[in-house]
C-alpha positions in Angstrom: 30.2 -19.2 -2.6 27.0 -20.3 -1.2 23.5 -19.8 -2.4 20.7 -17.6 -0.9 17.1 -17.5 -1.5 15.6 -14.1 -1.0 12.1 -12.7 -1.5 10.7 -9.3 -1.5 7.1 -8.3 -0.7 5.8 -4.7 -0.1 3.0 -5.8 2.4 2.4 -7.9 5.3 1.9 -11.8 4.6 -1.5 -13.0 4.7 -2.4 -15.6 7.3 -2.5 -18.3 4.6 0.8 -17.2 3.1 2.4 -17.3 6.6 1.0 -20.9 7.3 2.3 -22.2 4.0 5.7 -20.6 4.7 6.5 -21.3 8.1 10.3 -21.7 7.4 10.5 -18.1 6.6 12.2 -15.4 8.5 10.5 -12.0 8.0 12.7 -9.0 8.4 11.5 -5.5 7.9 14.2 -3.4 6.4 12.3 -0.2 5.8 9.3 1.9 4.8 8.4 3.6 1.7 7.3 7.2 1.2 4.4 7.9 -0.9 3.5 11.4 -2.2 0.2 12.0 -3.9 -0.4 15.1 -6.0 -3.5 16.4 -8.2 -3.7 19.2 -10.5 -3.7 22.7 -8.9 -7.5 23.1 -10.3 -8.7 20.0 -8.3 -11.2 21.2 -5.9 -10.3 18.6 -3.4 -7.7 20.1 -1.1 -7.5 17.4 1.5 -7.9 13.6 1.5 -7.5 11.3 4.5 -5.7 8.3 4.6 -9.0 6.3 4.8 -10.3 8.1 1.7 -7.1 7.4 -0.2 -7.4 3.6 0.5 -10.8 3.7 -0.8 -9.5 5.3 -4.1 -7.0 2.6 -4.5 -9.4 -0.2 -3.6 -11.6 1.1 -6.5 -14.4 2.2 -4.0 -13.9 5.8 -5.0 -13.7 6.6 -8.6 -14.8 10.2 -8.8 -13.3 13.2 -6.7 -16.9 14.4 -6.1 -17.1 11.4 -3.8 -14.7 12.9 -1.4 -15.2 16.5 -2.3 -15.0 18.8 0.8 
């Protein structure tokens, strides 16, 4: 049997990574589904994808910052 070198990444490569690894073949094989839940008593009933990104980037650290 032969050898294969396989890597997995769950994001797009940065420009720098792409330049360093010019011999790569990138093949997207699927998407992940993400589900976000909060406590029923949380007053925030709706969050936009932009706001969610801000939460994960650490820009929003309290629900009151996106309270509707």
